[in-house]
C-alpha positions in Angstrom: 31.5 -10.8 -0.8 30.3 -9.0 2.3 30.9 -5.7 0.7 28.6 -6.6 -2.3 25.8 -7.7 0.2 26.0 -4.4 2.1 25.7 -2.6 -1.3 22.7 -4.6 -2.0 21.2 -3.5 1.2 22.0 0.1 0.6 20.8 0.0 -3.1 17.4 -1.5 -1.9 17.1 1.2 0.7 17.6 3.9 -2.1 15.1 2.3 -4.3 12.6 2.2 -1.4 13.2 5.9 -0.6 12.8 6.7 -4.3 9.5 5.0 -4.3 8.4 6.6 -1.2 9.3 10.1 -2.7 7.3 9.3 -5.7 4.1 8.3 -3.7 4.6 11.4 -1.7 4.9 13.4 -4.9 1.8 11.8 -6.3 -0.2 12.4 -3.1 0.8 16.1 -3.1 -0.2 16.6 -6.8 -3.7 15.0 -6.2 -4.4 16.3 -2.7 -3.8 12.9 -1.0 -2.4 12.2 2.3 0.3 9.5 2.7 -2.3 7.0 4.3 -4.7 7.7 1.4 -2.1 6.8 -1.1 -1.1 3.7 0.8 -4.6 2.7 0.8 -5.0 2.9 -2.8 -1.8 0.9 -3.3 -3.2 -1.7 -0.8 -6.6 -1.8 -2.7 -4.7 -2.4 -6.1 -2.5 -5.1 -4.4 -5.6 -6.9 -3.0 -7.3 -6.8 -6.4 -4.1 -8.3 -8.0 -4.1 -11.0 -5.5 -7.8 -11.8 -5.7 -8.5 -10.7 -2.2 -11.8 -8.9 -1.4 -10.9 -5.8 0.3 -13.3 -4.5 2.9 -13.0 -1.7 5.4 -12.3 -4.4 8.1 -9.6 -5.9 6.0 -8.0 -2.3 5.2 -8.1 -0.7 8.6 -5.4 -3.0 10.3 -3.1 -2.8 7.2 -3.2 1.0 7.6 -2.8 0.9 11.4 -6.2 2.7 12.0 -9.3 2.0 13.9 -12.7 1.4 12.0 -13.9 5.0 12.4 -10.8 6.4 10.8 -10.8 3.9 8.1 -14.5 4.9 7.3 -13.5 8.6 7.1 -10.6 7.7 4.8 -12.7 5.6 2.6 -15.3 8.3 2.6 -12.7 10.8 1.4 -11.5 8.5 -1.3 -15.1 7.7 -2.4 -16.0 11.4 -2.6 -12.8 12.1 -4.7 -13.9 9.4 -7.1 -10.9 7.1 -6.4 -12.6 4.2 -4.6 -16.1 2.6 -5.1 -18.0 0.6 -2.4 -19.9 -2.5 -3.7 -22.2 -4.5 -1.4 -20.9 -8.0 -1.0 -23.1 -10.9 -2.3 -22.5 -12.9 0.8 -23.4 -10.2 3.1 -25.0 -7.1 2.0 -24.3 -5.2 5.1 -20.6 -5.3 4.2 -18.9 -3.6 1.3 -16.0 -4.5 -1.0 -13.8 -1.5 -1.7 -12.2 -1.1 -5.2 -10.2 1.4 -7.0 -12.1 3.2 -9.7 -11.1 3.1 -13.5 -10.3 6.8 -13.4 -8.0 6.4 -10.2 -6.3 3.5 -11.7 -5.6 5.5 -14.9 -4.4 8.5 -12.9 -2.0 6.2 -10.9 -0.8 4.4 -14.0 0.0 7.7 -15.9 2.1 8.8 -12.8 3.7 5.6 -11.7 4.3 3.9 -15.1 7.4 6.0 -15.8 8.5 5.5 -12.1 8.3 1.7 -12.6 9.7 1.6 -16.1 13.5 1.2 -15.1 12.4 -1.5 -12.7 10.4 -3.3 -15.4 13.4 -2.9 -17.8 15.8 -4.3 -15.4 13.5 -7.2 -14.6 13.2 -8.0 -18.3 17.2 -8.4 -18.5 17.1 -11.1 -15.8 17.6 -14.7 -16.6 14.9 -17.0 -15.0 17.3 -18.1 -12.3 18.3 -14.5 -11.6 14.6 -13.4 -11.5 13.9 -16.4 -9.0 16.9 -15.3 -6.8 15.8 -11.6 -6.7 12.1 -12.6 -6.0 13.1 -15.0 -3.3 15.4 -12.2 -1.7 12.6 -9.6 -1.9 10.0 -12.0 -0.6 12.3 -12.7 2.4 12.7 -9.0 3.0 9.0 -8.0 2.7 7.8 -9.3 6.1 10.4 -7.3 8.0 9.8 -4.2 6.1 6.0 -4.4 6.6 6.3 -4.8 10.3 7.6 -1.2 10.6 5.2 0.2 8.0 2.5 1.3 10.5 1.9 0.9 14.3 -1.1 -1.1 15.2 -4.1 0.8 16.7 -3.6 1.3 20.5 -6.2 0.0 22.8 -7.9 2.2 25.3 -7.3 1.1 28.8 -10.7 2.3 29.9 -13.0 1.2 27.2 -10.9 -1.4 25.4 -11.7 0.4 22.0 -9.2 1.0 19.5 -7.8 4.6 19.4 -5.1 6.0 16.9 -1.7 6.4 18.3 -0.3 9.8 18.6 1.8 10.8 15.5 0.1 8.0 13.5 -2.8 10.0 12.4 
């Protein structure tokens, strides 16, 4: 039984590496850096969850300070991938959303990547799907912990600055 569990761990790693390679390829084809692609994925995930994504919400998830997040969002807006919309509750703040064109671009690239996953999921019984969902949900917090380093704090000013190697 332990061998099967170890096989599961290695298969999950293989799937993660495959997705990472697909995201890198997508970014390269569309002149997006890894953090830009990750930002788009985070914004799509926020939309699916019904979360209002703001630059303040996005920055810590990317491990960047607010100035770096602003520059990243500016690039994505200029490229037509993201739109800023003033919040009804505070017009000084903006909600970030992925544009329809960017969504279509992503779907055209990632739908074939996700097709085998969707096909495998359709083949699961309800009980099997619950077990896999519970397993992956239990794995997710640990994997996110290593996704990005939090922004460093400057000793002199207390302001957030990017870590070396995490730009």
